[in-house]
N, C-alpha and C positions, 0 to 999 in steps of 0.2 A: 174794080178792086179798090178797096179803101185802105189808105195808109195813115199811120199815126207816127208822129215824131215824139220822142221821149227825151227828157232832160231834167236834171236837178241842178239847182244853183245853190251855192253857199258863198258867204263872204268871209274872207280870212284877213287876219291882221298878224303879221309876223309868224306865219305858220300855225296860228291858233284860229280855230273857227269862231268867228263872232256870231254869225247867224246862219242858219240853215232851216229846213222845214221842221225838223224835230225840235230845235231850240225855240222857234217861233210858236209851234204848237204848245210848248211848255209855258212860254210867256203869256199866251192867250188864256191858257187854263189857269194860271196864277191869277190873272185879272178877273176871270169869271168866278173862281172859287174863293179867292181871298186868302189862300194858303198854299205853301209849297207841297205839303203832305197831301192835301186834297187834290191838288193839281196832278201829282204823281199818280194817285189812285185813279183819277178820271182817265188818265192816259195808259193805265196798266203798266207803269214802270215803277221800279223801286224808288224809295225816297232817296237812297244813296245816289242812284243814277240821276235823278232829277236835281239833287243838290250839286252834283259834279257838273252837269250841263249848265246850270245857272251860274255856278262859280266861274266856269269857262267864259261865259258871256260877259260877266262882270269884269273879269280880268282883261278881256279884249276890248271892252267898250271904253269910250272917252270918259263917261260918267256912270254912276250906278244906275242900273236898269230897274231895280226893285227897292222898295222900302220894306224892311223886315221888322216885326215886333217880336220880342221874346215871348215864348210860351209861359204858361202859368195855369192858374185855375181855369180861365176861359180859353186857354190855348193861345198860341202865337198867330201871326198872320203875315201876309206878304201882299203887296200890291205894286203895280208898275209905276215907276216915276213917269213924269211927263216925257223925259228923254227915252225911257224904255218903250212907251207907247208910240213915240215918233219913229223909233227903230222898226217896230212891228209894222207900222203903216207904210214906211218906206220899203221894207222888204216885200210886203204884199204887192205894192205898186210895181216894183222891179220884176217880181215874178209874173204878174199879169202882162206887163210889157214884153217880157221874154217869151211867154207863150204866144202872144199875138204875132211877134216877129217870126217865131219858129213855124207857126201855122202858115204864114205867108211864104216862107222858104220851102215848105213842103209842097206847095203848088208847083215848084220847079220839077219835082219828081213825078207828081201825080199827072202833070200835063205832058209828059213825054210820050 
């Protein structure tokens, strides 16, 4: 019999979520698409939900995670700051390490 261990992690600051899988997906999509509205579309979420998630991250973070430019004829844009990219990289590493640890722990059950 094969077992799987499941877990999701998120990082909070004073009861506000700084990072979790959804927020990290949004930040990566902003970096890939160059705009919050395109990122929202690519993730099939509303612009309002994307804006709310991004606002939550920015309010919980030590520094701004995105640089936004105002729309106009060519449209606005958004990109991750160096700090924002560092947060994404750190979260990905934490997540990988967490899964590796949990897989090791699962052996305790599988080997009974």
